GUVOKE-157335 format. One record per residue (C-alpha): x, y, z; chain. Coordinates in Angstrom, 2 decimals. Example, Ala and Ser with C-alpha at 12.3 -4.5 7.8 and 13.67 -1.06 7.14 Angstrom:
2
+---------+---------+---------+--------+
:    east :   north :      up : cadena :
+---------+---------+---------+--------+
:   12.30 :   -4.50 :    7.80 :      A :
:   13.67 :   -1.06 :    7.14 :      A :
+---------+---------+---------+--------+
***
This chain:
295
+---------+---------+---------+--------+
:    east :   north :      up : cadena :
+---------+---------+---------+--------+
:   29.49 :  -11.59 :    8.27 :      A :
:   29.22 :   -8.31 :    9.51 :      A :
:   27.75 :   -5.43 :    8.88 :      A :
:   26.21 :   -1.74 :   10.13 :      A :
:   23.04 :    0.12 :    9.99 :      A :
:   23.38 :    3.74 :    8.96 :      A :
:   20.51 :    6.21 :    7.86 :      A :
:   19.72 :    6.21 :    4.04 :      A :
:   21.97 :    9.24 :    1.78 :      A :
:   20.76 :   10.27 :   -1.37 :      A :
:   24.12 :    8.89 :   -2.40 :      A :
:   22.71 :    5.43 :   -1.97 :      A :
:   19.93 :    5.67 :   -4.64 :      A :
:   21.31 :    3.42 :   -7.29 :      A :
:   22.11 :    1.04 :   -4.34 :      A :
:   18.43 :    0.77 :   -3.17 :      A :
:   17.33 :    0.96 :   -6.76 :      A :
:   19.36 :   -2.41 :   -7.66 :      A :
:   18.79 :   -4.08 :   -4.46 :      A :
:   14.70 :   -3.68 :   -5.46 :      A :
:   15.66 :   -4.83 :   -8.42 :      A :
:   17.35 :   -7.59 :   -8.10 :      A :
:   14.56 :   -8.56 :   -5.09 :      A :
:   11.39 :   -8.21 :   -7.52 :      A :
:   12.89 :   -7.50 :  -11.09 :      A :
:    9.98 :   -6.51 :  -13.33 :      A :
:    7.23 :   -5.59 :  -10.38 :      A :
:   10.09 :   -3.05 :   -8.35 :      A :
:    9.74 :    0.50 :   -7.91 :      A :
:   11.31 :    2.32 :  -10.58 :      A :
:   13.54 :    5.95 :  -10.08 :      A :
:   10.32 :    8.13 :  -10.36 :      A :
:    8.04 :    5.78 :   -8.34 :      A :
:   10.92 :    5.77 :   -5.29 :      A :
:   11.48 :    9.61 :   -5.34 :      A :
:    7.68 :    9.79 :   -5.87 :      A :
:    7.13 :    7.65 :   -2.73 :      A :
:   10.09 :    8.35 :   -0.30 :      A :
:   10.68 :   12.19 :   -1.26 :      A :
:    7.06 :   13.43 :   -1.57 :      A :
:    5.12 :   11.82 :    1.32 :      A :
:    3.48 :   14.17 :    3.24 :      A :
:    3.65 :   12.33 :    6.45 :      A :
:    7.51 :   11.79 :    6.06 :      A :
:    9.41 :    8.30 :    5.65 :      A :
:   12.28 :    6.15 :    7.48 :      A :
:   14.86 :    4.90 :    5.49 :      A :
:   18.05 :    2.71 :    6.60 :      A :
:   20.85 :    0.88 :    5.03 :      A :
:   22.86 :   -2.21 :    5.95 :      A :
:   26.60 :   -1.77 :    4.59 :      A :
:   29.17 :   -4.98 :    4.84 :      A :
:   32.41 :   -3.56 :    3.77 :      A :
:   30.95 :   -0.14 :    2.34 :      A :
:   29.19 :   -2.05 :    0.29 :      A :
:   25.16 :   -1.66 :    0.69 :      A :
:   23.76 :   -5.65 :    0.92 :      A :
:   20.54 :   -4.49 :    2.77 :      A :
:   17.90 :   -1.56 :    2.55 :      A :
:   14.69 :   -0.92 :    4.34 :      A :
:   11.89 :    1.67 :    4.34 :      A :
:    9.26 :    2.78 :    6.78 :      A :
:    6.74 :    5.33 :    5.64 :      A :
:    4.67 :    7.44 :    8.26 :      A :
:    0.48 :    8.08 :    7.61 :      A :
:   -1.56 :    9.91 :    9.35 :      A :
:   -4.43 :    7.46 :   10.64 :      A :
:   -7.72 :    7.07 :   12.64 :      A :
:   -6.98 :    4.80 :   15.46 :      A :
:   -9.66 :    3.75 :   17.36 :      A :
:  -11.48 :    7.20 :   16.74 :      A :
:   -8.33 :    9.19 :   17.18 :      A :
:   -6.13 :   10.54 :   14.42 :      A :
:   -2.59 :    9.22 :   15.32 :      A :
:    0.58 :    8.71 :   13.22 :      A :
:    1.19 :    4.83 :   12.39 :      A :
:    4.26 :    3.27 :   10.04 :      A :
:    3.99 :    0.79 :    7.51 :      A :
:    6.76 :   -1.13 :    6.63 :      A :
:    7.68 :   -0.99 :    2.64 :      A :
:   10.07 :   -1.56 :   -0.07 :      A :
:   12.58 :   -4.10 :    2.01 :      A :
:   15.12 :   -6.42 :    0.47 :      A :
:   18.54 :   -8.29 :    1.66 :      A :
:   21.34 :   -8.94 :   -1.21 :      A :
:   21.26 :  -12.44 :   -1.57 :      A :
:   24.96 :  -13.36 :   -0.38 :      A :
:   23.81 :  -11.24 :    3.05 :      A :
:   20.91 :  -13.19 :    3.84 :      A :
:   20.34 :  -15.39 :    6.73 :      A :
:   22.60 :  -12.95 :    8.80 :      A :
:   19.61 :  -10.95 :   10.53 :      A :
:   19.70 :   -7.92 :    8.20 :      A :
:   15.94 :   -7.69 :    7.74 :      A :
:   15.02 :   -8.30 :   11.34 :      A :
:   17.94 :   -5.62 :   12.82 :      A :
:   16.69 :   -2.69 :   10.07 :      A :
:   13.30 :   -3.75 :   10.99 :      A :
:   14.32 :   -2.91 :   15.17 :      A :
:   15.65 :    0.48 :   13.47 :      A :
:   13.04 :    1.74 :   12.43 :      A :
:   10.21 :    0.90 :   15.14 :      A :
:   12.99 :    2.40 :   17.79 :      A :
:   13.26 :    6.18 :   14.98 :      A :
:    9.07 :    5.79 :   14.93 :      A :
:    8.65 :    5.59 :   18.50 :      A :
:   10.93 :    8.49 :   18.99 :      A :
:    8.75 :   10.59 :   16.09 :      A :
:    5.47 :    9.65 :   18.67 :      A :
:    4.20 :    6.85 :   16.26 :      A :
:    1.24 :    4.87 :   17.58 :      A :
:    1.48 :    1.33 :   15.73 :      A :
:    3.80 :   -0.28 :   13.33 :      A :
:    2.08 :   -2.13 :   10.30 :      A :
:    3.01 :   -4.57 :    7.49 :      A :
:    1.23 :   -5.98 :    4.48 :      A :
:    3.51 :   -8.88 :    4.83 :      A :
:    5.10 :  -10.87 :    2.18 :      A :
:    5.39 :  -14.99 :    2.66 :      A :
:    8.90 :  -14.31 :    3.75 :      A :
:    8.72 :  -11.65 :    6.12 :      A :
:    6.04 :  -13.29 :    7.70 :      A :
:    8.47 :  -15.43 :   10.63 :      A :
:   10.16 :  -12.56 :   11.11 :      A :
:    7.28 :  -10.30 :   12.10 :      A :
:    5.63 :  -12.85 :   13.94 :      A :
:    8.74 :  -14.41 :   15.92 :      A :
:   11.49 :  -12.61 :   16.84 :      A :
:   10.08 :   -8.98 :   15.97 :      A :
:    7.35 :   -9.69 :   18.24 :      A :
:    4.92 :   -8.91 :   15.56 :      A :
:    0.87 :  -10.15 :   15.93 :      A :
:   -1.03 :  -11.26 :   13.20 :      A :
:   -4.07 :   -9.10 :   12.61 :      A :
:   -5.84 :  -11.42 :    9.33 :      A :
:   -6.24 :  -11.73 :    6.06 :      A :
:   -7.92 :   -8.96 :    3.63 :      A :
:   -9.53 :  -10.50 :    0.57 :      A :
:   -9.11 :  -10.00 :   -2.78 :      A :
:  -11.96 :   -9.60 :   -4.86 :      A :
:  -12.19 :  -10.21 :   -8.86 :      A :
:  -13.69 :   -9.15 :  -12.03 :      A :
:  -12.55 :  -10.88 :  -14.21 :      A :
:  -13.57 :   -9.85 :  -18.71 :      A :
:  -13.69 :  -11.32 :  -22.09 :      A :
:  -10.95 :  -10.88 :  -24.06 :      A :
:  -13.68 :   -8.75 :  -26.70 :      A :
:  -15.68 :   -6.25 :  -24.75 :      A :
:  -17.78 :   -3.44 :  -26.53 :      A :
:  -16.21 :    0.04 :  -25.56 :      A :
:  -18.82 :    2.47 :  -23.84 :      A :
:  -18.44 :    5.54 :  -22.00 :      A :
:  -20.46 :    6.46 :  -18.82 :      A :
:  -21.13 :    9.63 :  -17.99 :      A :
:  -19.58 :   10.35 :  -14.78 :      A :
:  -16.87 :   13.05 :  -13.69 :      A :
:  -13.02 :   13.08 :  -14.11 :      A :
:  -10.95 :   14.44 :  -10.60 :      A :
:   -8.45 :   16.90 :  -11.43 :      A :
:   -7.62 :   17.84 :   -8.09 :      A :
:   -9.02 :   16.89 :   -4.40 :      A :
:  -10.21 :   20.12 :   -2.50 :      A :
:  -12.40 :   19.14 :    0.44 :      A :
:  -11.56 :   19.99 :    3.94 :      A :
:  -10.91 :   16.75 :    6.12 :      A :
:  -10.94 :   13.20 :    5.98 :      A :
:  -12.93 :   12.02 :    3.55 :      A :
:  -13.02 :    8.23 :    5.35 :      A :
:  -14.39 :    9.99 :    8.76 :      A :
:  -17.17 :    7.57 :    8.71 :      A :
:  -14.49 :    4.32 :    8.25 :      A :
:  -12.80 :    2.37 :   10.92 :      A :
:   -9.52 :    2.52 :   11.49 :      A :
:   -7.76 :    3.91 :    8.13 :      A :
:   -4.92 :    5.84 :    6.86 :      A :
:   -6.70 :    9.90 :    6.87 :      A :
:   -8.35 :   10.70 :    3.30 :      A :
:   -7.78 :   14.64 :    3.63 :      A :
:   -7.16 :   16.61 :   -0.21 :      A :
:   -3.05 :   16.53 :    0.82 :      A :
:   -2.85 :   12.73 :    0.88 :      A :
:   -4.68 :   11.77 :   -2.09 :      A :
:   -3.12 :   14.66 :   -4.36 :      A :
:    0.08 :   13.06 :   -3.86 :      A :
:   -1.01 :    9.25 :   -3.74 :      A :
:   -2.87 :    8.93 :   -6.99 :      A :
:   -2.55 :   12.87 :   -8.77 :      A :
:    0.76 :   13.23 :   -8.09 :      A :
:    1.99 :    9.32 :   -8.58 :      A :
:    3.96 :    8.06 :  -11.68 :      A :
:    1.74 :    5.26 :  -11.58 :      A :
:   -1.39 :    6.08 :  -13.82 :      A :
:   -4.64 :    6.39 :  -12.21 :      A :
:   -8.17 :    7.30 :  -13.24 :      A :
:  -10.53 :    9.16 :  -10.89 :      A :
:  -13.70 :    9.03 :  -10.83 :      A :
:  -16.60 :   11.34 :   -9.25 :      A :
:  -20.97 :   11.50 :   -8.86 :      A :
:  -22.88 :   12.36 :   -5.76 :      A :
:  -20.13 :   12.84 :   -3.21 :      A :
:  -18.41 :    9.63 :   -3.80 :      A :
:  -15.22 :    9.07 :   -5.51 :      A :
:  -13.24 :    5.73 :   -6.91 :      A :
:   -9.52 :    5.93 :   -8.03 :      A :
:   -9.06 :    2.79 :  -10.83 :      A :
:   -5.26 :    1.80 :  -11.67 :      A :
:   -4.00 :   -0.73 :  -13.95 :      A :
:   -0.40 :   -2.72 :  -13.86 :      A :
:    0.93 :   -5.94 :  -15.42 :      A :
:    1.07 :   -8.95 :  -12.80 :      A :
:    3.02 :  -11.99 :  -13.33 :      A :
:    2.61 :  -11.14 :  -17.10 :      A :
:   -1.48 :  -10.67 :  -16.91 :      A :
:   -2.85 :   -7.43 :  -17.18 :      A :
:   -4.91 :   -6.33 :  -14.50 :      A :
:   -6.73 :   -3.36 :  -13.14 :      A :
:   -7.81 :   -2.50 :   -9.35 :      A :
:   -9.45 :   -0.70 :   -7.18 :      A :
:   -7.19 :    1.48 :   -5.64 :      A :
:   -9.58 :    3.36 :   -3.80 :      A :
:  -13.38 :    3.95 :   -3.78 :      A :
:  -15.17 :    6.31 :   -0.95 :      A :
:  -19.14 :    6.52 :   -0.93 :      A :
:  -21.46 :    4.20 :   -2.20 :      A :
:  -19.60 :    1.75 :   -4.13 :      A :
:  -23.05 :    1.52 :   -6.71 :      A :
:  -22.64 :    5.28 :   -7.99 :      A :
:  -19.26 :    4.76 :   -9.72 :      A :
:  -18.42 :    0.77 :   -9.18 :      A :
:  -19.88 :    0.18 :  -12.41 :      A :
:  -18.17 :    3.42 :  -14.33 :      A :
:  -15.30 :    2.02 :  -13.16 :      A :
:  -15.67 :   -0.94 :  -15.30 :      A :
:  -15.27 :    0.96 :  -18.38 :      A :
:  -12.47 :    2.93 :  -17.97 :      A :
:  -10.47 :    0.05 :  -17.73 :      A :
:   -7.80 :   -0.31 :  -20.56 :      A :
:   -8.35 :   -2.74 :  -23.61 :      A :
:   -6.50 :   -5.91 :  -22.86 :      A :
:   -6.77 :   -6.55 :  -19.19 :      A :
:   -7.91 :   -9.68 :  -18.03 :      A :
:   -9.20 :   -8.84 :  -14.66 :      A :
:  -10.30 :   -6.07 :  -12.48 :      A :
:   -9.94 :   -6.54 :   -8.18 :      A :
:  -10.63 :   -5.07 :   -5.32 :      A :
:  -10.87 :   -5.10 :   -1.46 :      A :
:  -14.46 :   -4.42 :   -0.53 :      A :
:  -15.45 :   -3.89 :    3.00 :      A :
:  -18.02 :   -6.27 :    4.07 :      A :
:  -20.39 :   -4.46 :    3.65 :      A :
:  -19.98 :   -3.28 :    0.35 :      A :
:  -19.32 :   -7.44 :   -0.83 :      A :
:  -22.60 :   -7.68 :   -1.73 :      A :
:  -22.49 :   -4.71 :   -4.75 :      A :
:  -19.25 :   -5.69 :   -5.91 :      A :
:  -21.22 :   -9.84 :   -6.50 :      A :
:  -23.67 :   -7.66 :   -7.85 :      A :
:  -21.68 :   -6.21 :  -10.67 :      A :
:  -19.81 :   -9.85 :  -11.52 :      A :
:  -16.80 :   -9.53 :   -9.04 :      A :
:  -15.83 :  -13.15 :   -6.85 :      A :
:  -13.67 :  -13.69 :   -3.52 :      A :
:  -10.30 :  -15.21 :   -4.88 :      A :
:   -7.47 :  -17.27 :   -3.48 :      A :
:   -5.07 :  -14.19 :   -3.07 :      A :
:   -5.35 :  -11.95 :   -0.14 :      A :
:   -3.43 :   -9.21 :    2.23 :      A :
:   -1.89 :  -10.66 :    5.09 :      A :
:   -1.90 :   -7.78 :    7.71 :      A :
:    0.14 :   -7.58 :   10.98 :      A :
:    1.68 :   -4.73 :   13.12 :      A :
:    2.82 :   -4.27 :   16.68 :      A :
:    1.77 :   -1.12 :   19.12 :      A :
:    4.45 :    1.43 :   20.14 :      A :
:    2.42 :    3.34 :   22.19 :      A :
:   -1.01 :    1.91 :   23.26 :      A :
:   -2.87 :   -1.00 :   22.18 :      A :
:   -3.22 :   -2.36 :   18.61 :      A :
:   -6.99 :   -3.57 :   17.44 :      A :
:   -6.45 :   -7.54 :   16.32 :      A :
:  -10.15 :   -7.48 :   15.30 :      A :
:   -9.78 :   -7.61 :   11.37 :      A :
:  -13.73 :   -5.95 :   11.46 :      A :
:  -12.35 :   -2.81 :   13.41 :      A :
:   -9.77 :   -1.65 :    9.61 :      A :
:  -10.50 :   -0.35 :    6.96 :      A :
:   -8.17 :   -0.69 :    3.91 :      A :
:   -8.19 :   -0.85 :    0.12 :      A :
:   -5.27 :   -1.38 :   -2.65 :      A :
:   -4.32 :    2.07 :   -2.24 :      A :
:   -3.22 :    2.00 :    1.29 :      A :
:   -0.26 :   -0.31 :   -0.17 :      A :
:    3.20 :    0.09 :   -1.21 :      A :
:    2.29 :   -1.80 :   -4.26 :      A :
:   -0.50 :   -1.48 :   -6.03 :      A :
+---------+---------+---------+--------+
***
């Protein structure tokens, strides 16, 4: 099957959404989420399509983020929201779209491209695209009983972030969490988040349906988890069966003390350097569920 690659145009919005829905069903982006994620990202986006006989048969995006890499602020690119029409698979479309975005990212000065890879894309990233596996970040869960008492913890809510600089400046390699990024990512999002603050720390809790089960998740947490993890348990909506998170190694003791345990699920992190080197030590990276495009 012959196909051509092209930059995404607004007229192809419904085609992009259609293919995402065909691939992911209820887990795909809604129209509002699509516009917010790709159009309003402060650092920008790369979007492309593959067409055959004028019909869109493949779509892919890269989201740009400011990151601290090796102690220096650089631009990074995450591979996100890509899929190919079922009738056009096996033609190398995903690989071609990724190569296009890698070249465009390099032109923009992107230091590294990263992805939380899905099972079908892993052999493509690690094979013909020449990416490197960094490691797997274990997801932890704290189950809830079906019936539980409701409490209100005395914790402030965040209506808008106004701090200067990077709230996560003490972390190893990470996405820069300045106020512009946090306001866009969580407070302006069409998704539902609750943001708590106490003692200079903050926690952001989201919730969603995941394969028929209502779950909540710690989308982000900066500071001492002791200050906000317990109050976070009490803002989880009724009916949610578990609260999930990706705690950093030094936080795991606190999470375990509140009933969290490691699950079999993980985030599969991999990347490729475009300028300089890629740090392949998993301990040198810090991500939360809110750093993904699917939570």
